[in-house]
C-alpha positions as MATLAB code, in Angstrom:
seq = 'MKVVVDYDLCEANAVCMGIAPEIFRVEEDDTLTVLTESPPESERAKVEEAVRLCPKQAISISED';
ca = [
      11.021    4.807   -1.923;
       9.152    4.493    1.358;
       5.537    3.435    1.462;
       3.346    5.511    3.549;
      -0.337    4.655    4.732;
      -2.770    7.170    6.259;
      -4.480    4.708    8.561;
      -7.008    7.329    9.379;
      -8.218    7.272    5.951;
      -7.493    3.471    5.107;
     -10.778    1.095    4.926;
      -8.594   -1.946    4.172;
     -10.376   -2.565    0.744;
      -7.459   -4.535   -0.458;
      -7.034   -3.026   -3.619;
      -3.511   -2.515   -3.031;
      -3.144   -6.093   -1.900;
      -4.509   -7.268   -5.162;
      -1.954   -5.121   -7.122;
       0.988   -5.682   -4.861;
       0.504   -8.727   -2.388;
       4.283   -9.012   -1.800;
       3.871   -5.357   -0.144;
       0.378   -5.015    1.474;
      -1.623   -7.541    3.459;
      -5.223   -7.217    4.815;
      -5.567   -9.118    8.184;
      -8.353  -11.055    9.254;
      -9.419   -8.215   11.548;
      -9.710   -5.707    8.437;
      -6.456   -3.659    9.104;
      -3.902   -3.176    6.668;
      -0.293   -4.290    7.182;
       2.542   -2.911    4.858;
       4.843   -6.051    4.553;
       7.738   -4.080    2.990;
       7.802   -0.466    3.869;
      10.884    0.418    1.685;
      10.439   -1.846   -1.277;
      13.078   -2.469   -4.022;
      12.755   -0.032   -7.058;
      11.750   -2.966   -9.206;
       8.225   -2.890   -7.242;
       7.911    0.848   -7.877;
       5.281    0.499  -10.612;
       3.213   -1.756   -8.622;
       3.332    0.587   -5.674;
       2.371    3.509   -7.926;
      -0.587    1.724   -9.168;
      -1.615    0.840   -5.606;
      -1.411    4.309   -4.776;
      -3.301    5.599   -7.781;
      -6.164    3.069   -7.380;
      -6.528    3.261   -3.787;
     -10.211    4.164   -3.266;
      -9.494    6.272   -0.095;
      -6.250    7.926   -1.303;
      -4.772    6.511    1.935;
      -1.320    5.271    0.230;
       1.563    7.531   -0.749;
       5.172    7.212   -1.547;
       7.771    9.194    0.213;
      11.239    9.531   -1.363;
      12.875   10.085    2.090;
];
């Protein structure tokens, strides 16, 4: 599993960070950082929730 962010869509609303702070962080300059691009399978549920709840649909999961 790989976390993919479309930074053209992302508004750094921090919804993902609220769901999975060990994977996503919004910086002071309002940009999103993916802390763990390939999180362990044990984090899949949180990542899927972040994908589903992203207000701009900017996050996806790649299985590559």
